[in-house]
N, C-alpha and C positions, 0 to 999 in steps of 0.2 A: 864570507862563509857562515859566520856567526849571526849576521843580519838575515840571511836566507833561512837559516834553520828557526829562527824566533818568527819571521814572517810565515812560514809553514805551519807552525804551532797555532799561531794566532788565528790563521784562515781554518783550520781544522776544528778549533773550539769554536768558533763563529757559527760554521755550517751544522755541527752537532747540537747547538743550543737553540736551534729552531725548533718550534713545537710541531709534533705530528698529530694531526686529527684525522681519523680515519672514518669517522661518523659524518654522515652528510645531513645537511640541515635541509631536509626535503619535506615539504608538506603538500600532501596530495590535493588539498583544498586549493591550493594556489595554482594548480594547473588548470588552464583555460582551454575548454576542447574547441573552443572557435579558432585557436591557433593551430594550423597545420602545416607541417613541413613542405616546403616547395623545392622540389628537386628539378632542376633542369639538367637537360641532356644537351651535350654539344656534339653536333654531327662533325667529326674531324674532317672528313672527305669534303662537306661542304664548305668548311672553314678554307680547306686547302685550295678548292676550286675558286672561292672567292679571292683570296690572295692571289692566285695565278691570272685570274681576269684583270685585277689591279695591275699587276706588273705588265700585262700586255697593253693595258690601257694607257700606261704611262710611258711605254716604249715609244721611241721615235722612228720605228721602222714597221712596214706594211707589207704584206704579201699581195703581189701583182702579177698579171701576166704580162709579158713583154714578147716582142718579135725579134728574133734574130736574124739579120739579113746575110751575115757571111762570118766565116771563121777560117781564118788562114794567116798569111804573112801581113806585115805592116802595110806594104805598098797596095795589095789588094784592098785592104781594110780602107784605106785613104780613100781609094778609087770609088768603092760603093758608097762611102759617106758624103762625097762631092756629087756623085749621080743622085743620091736620094735627096739631098739639099736642093738640087736644081728642080727635081720633080716635086718635092714636098717643102717649101722653105719655111713653113711655121711649125714643122715638128721636130721635137728635139732628137737629136742623134747622138749617140754615146759610142765611144770605142773604149773596150777593156781590153787588159792584157790577163789572160789566163795561161800560164806556161803550157805550152810553147805557142800558143795561138793568140791573135789579136781576133777580138770579136766586136762586130758592129751590131748594136741594138737600138731599137726604137720603141717608143710609147711605153706607157705604164697603165694597164687597163685592169679594172677591178674584177670583171665578169670575163668568163672564158667564152662566153657566146658573141660578146662584143670584140673580143679579140680576134674570134674566127672570122667575123665579117670584115675586119680590117685587114687580115691576113689575105682573103680573097683579092681584095684591091692591090696590095703590095705584091702579091704572086705574078701579076701581069708584067712587073718590070724586074722582080727579082725572084727568080724560079725555085732557089734552095732556102728561102724564108721559111721560118717556121716558129710555132708558139712554144714558150718554156715559162715556167713561174719561177720568180725571183723575190726576194726580201730586199726591199730598198728603203732609204732614208725618206721620211716623209718630205723634208726639204728639197728633194730631187723632183717632187710632183709638180 
């Protein structure tokens, strides 16, 4: 306790021992009129937009249009998948489960116009097919 008191007294004397000078040493001749203050405004909305674009650019997901052929039970989904594979063997078919339905989906198309052209072809064999938009990982493409 005694040491703490001595320390506080020493610090207070050291702080009050500093010299206070309220006069400025300002010379008007030393001011250079060529020096001008430059004020830069930052548009916070633009910065946020750029950050959002960067986040989207580094994302490994992309929005695409897909065609859903079937939604229902597991057996129906498997049958549609087999039938599609026999008709179009080089096109990827995916079955997903979204409770309570199994969904059979095909293709990943960037433009809706192209998706509509492909849908017309598939409608000949799959009457209930429709287009929907989905966000998928790039590695599925």
